[in-house]
C-alpha positions in Angstrom: 118.5 99.7 99.0 122.3 100.0 99.0 122.7 96.3 98.6 120.3 96.2 95.7 122.2 98.8 93.8 125.5 97.1 94.6 124.1 93.8 93.3 123.1 95.5 90.0 126.5 97.2 89.6 128.3 93.9 90.3 126.2 92.1 87.8 127.0 94.7 85.2 130.7 94.4 85.9 130.5 90.7 85.5 129.0 91.2 82.1 131.8 93.5 81.1 134.3 90.8 82.0 132.4 88.4 79.8 132.5 90.9 76.9 136.2 91.6 77.4 135.7 95.3 78.2 137.5 97.4 80.7 134.7 99.9 81.3 131.2 100.8 80.2 129.8 104.3 79.4 126.1 104.4 80.4 124.1 106.8 78.3 120.5 105.6 78.5 118.5 107.5 81.2 116.6 104.4 82.4 119.8 102.3 82.5 121.6 105.0 84.5 118.7 105.2 86.9 118.7 101.5 87.3 122.4 101.3 88.2 122.8 104.5 90.2 119.4 105.7 91.5 119.8 109.1 89.9 116.4 110.2 88.5 117.5 113.4 86.7 118.6 114.1 83.2 121.8 115.4 81.5 123.9 112.7 83.1 126.3 110.0 81.9 127.7 107.0 83.9 131.0 105.3 83.8 131.4 101.8 85.2 134.9 100.6 85.8 136.2 97.6 87.8 137.2 99.9 90.7 134.9 102.8 90.6 131.5 104.2 89.3 131.2 107.8 88.1 128.2 110.0 87.3 129.0 113.0 85.2 126.4 115.8 85.2 126.4 119.6 85.5 125.5 122.3 88.0 121.7 121.9 87.4 121.6 118.3 88.7 124.7 118.2 91.0 122.9 118.4 94.3 120.2 116.0 93.2 122.8 113.5 92.0 124.8 113.6 95.3 121.6 113.0 97.2 120.3 110.1 95.0 123.3 108.2 93.7 124.3 104.9 95.3 128.0 104.1 95.1 128.7 106.6 92.3 131.1 109.4 92.6 129.4 112.5 91.2 131.4 114.6 88.8 130.1 118.2 88.1 131.4 119.1 84.7 131.9 122.7 83.7 130.4 122.6 80.2 132.1 125.8 79.2 135.6 124.6 80.1 135.6 120.9 79.5 134.0 118.7 76.7 132.1 115.6 77.6 134.7 113.4 75.9 137.6 115.0 77.8 135.7 114.5 81.1 135.0 110.9 80.3 138.6 110.2 79.4 139.8 111.9 82.6 138.0 109.3 84.7 138.8 106.2 82.6 142.3 105.8 84.0 144.2 103.0 82.2 141.1 101.9 80.3 141.9 100.5 76.8 138.5 99.2 75.8 135.2 101.0 76.5 131.7 99.8 75.7 129.0 102.3 75.3 125.2 102.4 75.3 124.9 102.7 71.5 121.1 103.1 71.3 121.1 106.3 73.4 123.5 108.7 71.6 123.5 110.4 68.2 126.3 110.1 65.7 127.4 113.7 65.9 127.7 113.7 69.7 129.6 110.3 69.7 132.0 111.6 67.1 132.9 114.4 69.4 133.4 112.1 72.3 135.5 109.7 70.3 137.8 112.5 69.2 138.6 113.2 72.8 139.0 109.6 73.8 142.0 109.2 71.5 143.4 105.7 71.4 140.8 104.1 73.6 139.0 101.3 71.7 135.2 101.8 71.8 132.6 99.1 71.2 128.9 99.7 70.7 126.9 97.7 73.2 123.1 97.2 73.0 120.9 95.3 75.4 123.5 94.6 78.1 121.8 96.5 81.0 118.4 96.0 79.4 118.8 92.3 79.8 119.5 92.8 83.5 116.4 94.9 83.9 114.1 92.2 82.5 114.2 90.4 85.8 112.8 92.6 88.5 114.0 92.5 92.2 111.5 92.8 95.1 111.8 96.6 95.3 111.0 97.0 91.6 108.1 94.7 91.9 106.7 96.8 94.8 107.0 100.0 92.8 105.2 98.5 89.8 102.4 97.2 92.1 101.9 100.6 93.6 101.7 102.2 90.1 99.2 99.6 89.0 97.1 100.2 92.1 97.0 104.0 91.4 95.8 103.3 87.8 93.1 100.9 89.1 91.8 103.5 91.6 91.9 106.3 89.1 89.9 104.3 86.6 87.3 103.5 89.3 86.9 107.2 90.0 86.7 108.0 86.3 83.8 105.8 85.4 81.0 108.4 86.1 82.6 110.6 83.5 81.7 108.3 80.6 78.5 110.0 79.6 77.1 111.2 76.3 78.6 114.4 75.2 81.9 114.0 77.0 85.0 114.5 74.7 88.0 112.2 74.5 90.3 115.0 75.6 88.2 116.0 78.6 87.9 112.4 79.9 91.6 111.8 79.3 92.6 114.9 81.3 90.3 113.9 84.1 92.0 110.4 84.3 95.5 112.0 84.2 94.5 114.4 87.0 93.2 111.6 89.2 96.3 109.5 88.8 98.5 112.3 89.8 96.2 113.3 92.6 96.6 109.7 93.9 100.4 110.0 93.9 101.6 109.2 90.4 104.8 111.1 89.5 103.4 111.8 86.1 102.2 109.7 83.2 103.7 106.4 82.2 103.0 107.6 78.6 100.6 109.8 76.7 97.1 108.7 77.6 95.1 107.0 74.8 91.4 107.8 75.1 89.3 107.1 71.9 85.6 106.8 71.2 83.5 105.2 68.5 85.3 104.3 65.2 88.4 106.2 66.4 89.0 103.3 68.8 90.5 101.4 65.7 93.6 103.6 66.1 95.9 101.6 68.3 97.8 104.6 69.5 95.5 107.5 68.6 95.6 110.9 70.3 92.5 112.1 72.3 90.6 114.7 70.4 87.3 116.4 70.4 85.2 113.3 69.5 82.1 113.3 71.7 80.8 110.1 73.3 77.5 108.7 72.1 75.3 105.9 73.3 76.5 102.6 71.6 80.1 103.9 71.1 83.2 101.9 71.7 85.6 103.4 74.3 89.2 102.4 74.4 91.6 103.8 77.0 95.3 102.9 77.5 97.1 104.6 80.4 99.5 104.1 83.3 100.9 105.6 86.5 104.5 106.0 87.6 106.1 105.4 91.1 109.8 105.9 91.6 110.2 105.7 87.8 108.4 102.4 87.5 105.4 102.3 85.2 102.1 100.5 84.9 100.3 99.9 81.6 96.7 99.0 81.3 94.0 99.0 78.6 90.3 98.6 78.9 87.6 98.7 76.2 83.9 99.4 76.8 80.6 100.2 75.1 78.5 103.0 76.4 74.9 101.7 76.7 73.8 98.8 74.6 76.3 96.8 72.4 75.5 95.4 69.0 76.2 91.7 68.3 79.3 92.5 66.3 80.7 94.7 69.1 80.0 91.9 71.6 81.6 89.3 69.4 84.6 91.5 68.9 85.1 92.1 72.6 84.6 88.4 73.5 87.2 87.4 70.9 89.8 89.7 72.4 88.9 88.7 75.9 89.3 85.0 75.1 92.6 85.6 73.3 94.0 87.4 76.3 92.9 84.7 78.7 94.3 82.0 76.5 97.7 83.6 76.7 97.5 84.4 80.4 96.4 80.9 81.4 99.7 79.3 80.2 102.1 81.9 81.7 104.9 80.5 83.9 108.6 80.5 84.3 110.3 78.4 81.6 107.6 79.1 79.0 108.9 80.4 75.7 107.2 83.7 75.4 106.3 83.0 71.8 103.9 80.3 73.0 101.8 82.9 74.8 101.7 84.8 71.5 100.6 81.6 69.6 97.9 80.9 72.2 96.3 84.3 71.7 96.8 84.3 68.0 95.1 80.9 67.6 91.9 82.4 69.1 92.2 85.6 67.0 92.8 83.7 63.8 89.9 81.3 64.4 87.5 84.3 64.6 86.1 86.3 61.6 88.2 89.2 62.8 91.7 87.7 62.6 92.8 89.8 59.6 92.4 93.0 61.8 94.3 91.7 64.8 97.4 93.5 65.9 100.8 91.8 65.3 102.2 91.8 68.8 101.0 90.5 72.1 102.9 92.4 74.8 106.1 93.6 76.2 108.1 94.0 79.4 107.4 97.1 81.5 109.5 98.8 84.2 111.5 102.0 84.1 110.8 102.2 80.4 107.3 101.6 79.0 108.2 99.1 76.3 111.0 97.0 77.7 112.3 93.6 76.6 111.0 91.1 76.0 108.8 92.2 73.1 106.3 89.3 72.8 105.5 88.5 69.2 106.0 85.9 66.5 109.8 86.3 66.5 110.3 86.4 70.3 113.0 84.0 71.4 112.9 84.8 75.1 112.0 82.2 77.8 110.0 83.7 80.7 111.8 83.9 84.0 110.7 84.5 87.6 110.7 88.3 88.1 109.6 89.3 84.6 106.8 91.9 84.5 105.1 91.8 81.2 101.9 93.0 79.5 99.4 90.8 77.6 97.4 93.0 75.3 95.8 91.4 72.2 93.7 93.8 70.1 91.5 93.9 67.0 91.3 97.2 65.1 88.7 97.5 62.3 89.0 100.7 60.3 85.8 102.9 60.3 84.2 100.6 62.8 86.2 100.5 66.0 88.6 98.4 68.0 89.0 96.5 71.2 92.2 96.0 73.2 92.5 94.5 76.7 95.8 94.8 78.5 97.1 93.8 81.9 100.4 93.8 83.7 101.5 90.4 85.0 104.4 89.3 87.2 106.0 85.9 86.5 106.3 84.2 89.8 108.1 81.0 90.9 105.2 78.8 89.9 103.0 80.7 87.4 102.0 84.4 87.5 100.3 87.2 89.4 98.0 89.8 87.8 99.0 93.3 88.9 96.2 95.4 87.2 92.8 94.7 88.8 90.4 97.1 87.2 87.2 95.3 86.2 86.5 94.6 82.6 82.7 95.2 82.1 82.1 95.5 78.4 78.9 97.6 78.7 78.9 100.5 81.0 
């Protein structure tokens, strides 16, 4: 593991040189974990050509010392030293400092800048996130473990889809089973929607009771060592109508059309186009969601975001979702989502839960 973190840090330093920066202030939680291994909160990282620092406080000091790889841990006394003063104290002769602009508010940054004095600061977005798009073998292993937990939890959940069950109760049962199987928590708030409420792409589970003939849409994920899985399945309880069946088949065909062409070197927008062609050719195209998928890792929605304006070319080591959906208000919706690893030749599906439409 030490070599993996050193490689990440060296790659980050090389990007700083390309940008003409002396140092980088890392503010994003996922970015800091990626570079240092620290899984706590209330921490800030400094990358310089000679040294890495992680600034935290007494609450996380012991954890940081135990977890950090090649980072010197600085325990700041928040009552006696401002964050900006602490940062400046460890910048040495630094004249230009890049910072994770997407992860700090204006008021806080103004306070830091006041203490930095004459150091030139430059907002940086996407520098570390671009590194994180290509997963190493350890990251891939964690994601596979998270996906396997989600698969198993869903398998155990199936008997709970019965008439009278509420969205909230079934969602809680799913979350319990994932954590019982070893998930560190939830990859995101579980989506569990029945009947016409399944047309809400990111609806919140409520007291809706399941009835025979209802749509069921569930979107959920597990977490291992910070790495997330993300899977969606759509079902019908009992007998499906012709419209429900047509809707499901359209989404399934759109997903498969995109998956079939995945490989390194493919412009990601081509996968979007393949799915969209199927959706638009159906009578339900006007209700199709705008996007197709996204990267997944330490953060749920990582780059690349796969949609009509995506300019990214897929690389070996990307882990992405493919998740077309159709959402018809007051009727219901269908979304199917899987996690896929781009391999040297094509792809590998990481989420293996079956997709029976009628249960």
